[in-house]
N, C-alpha and C positions, 0 to 999 in steps of 0.2 A: 795669367791664371784664368781658366775658363769657369763658367758658371757651374759646370758639373763638378769640378774640383772643390769649389766652395761648399757645395752641399755634402760631398763625400767626407770632407775633413770634419765638418760638424758632427756627422754620424760617428766618426772615429773618436772624436773627443767625448761624445756622450757615452760611447761604449767604454772608454777608459774610465770615465767617472763612475759608471755602474760597477765596473770591475773593482775599482778602488773601494767603493762602499761595501761591496761583498767581502773583500779581503779584510776590511776593518771589522766587520761583524764576526768573521771567522776567528780573527786574532783575539777579539774580546771574549768570545766563547771559550777559546783555549786557555786564556788567562784565568777565567772564572773556574774552569774545570781543574786547573793546576792547583788552585788555592782551596779546593773543596776537600772535605774529609774523605778518607779512603772508603768509608762505609756507605757513602752517598750513592754510588752506582748500584750496589747490592740492594739498598733500600728502594731505589727507583724500580728495579726489576721486581721486587716483591710487591710493591704497590700496584704495578702494572698487572701482575698475575692475579691479584685480588679483584681488580676492576674487570679483568677479562672473564671472571666467573659469571658476571652479570651482563656485560656489554662487550662486544668485539671492537677493539680500538687498535690502531697502529702504534708502534713505538714512538713515533714523532708527535703523537697527540698527547703525550704526558711530559710535563716539564717539572723538575724538582729543583728548587734553589734553597740554599741555606744562607741566610743573611745574619751577620754578626753585628749587633748594635752596641757592643761594649759590655753592657751588663747582662744581656741575654742574647740567645740565638733564636731566630725565627725560621722555621721550616715552611716554605711556601710550595704548595703543590697545585699545579694548573693542569686540568684535564679538559680536553676538547671532546665532548660526548656527541655521538651522532644523534640526529633528531628522530 
């Protein structure tokens, strides 16, 4: 094994780890979306429309989550506003 193969294999292993982490994030997001109520995407679009009346933001700058704690549900809205 040459020294060049040693370095290239490490790069491939790092790339594989990054790809694995990204896939885990996507799977977790899909699981969360599958368990979400059917009205949540419509609510997110309406919230986005209201915010856009005042500030121009992209779709990915708004995140809406519904957390169920047993006795109550908590709607969490995160908005990344431009400066």
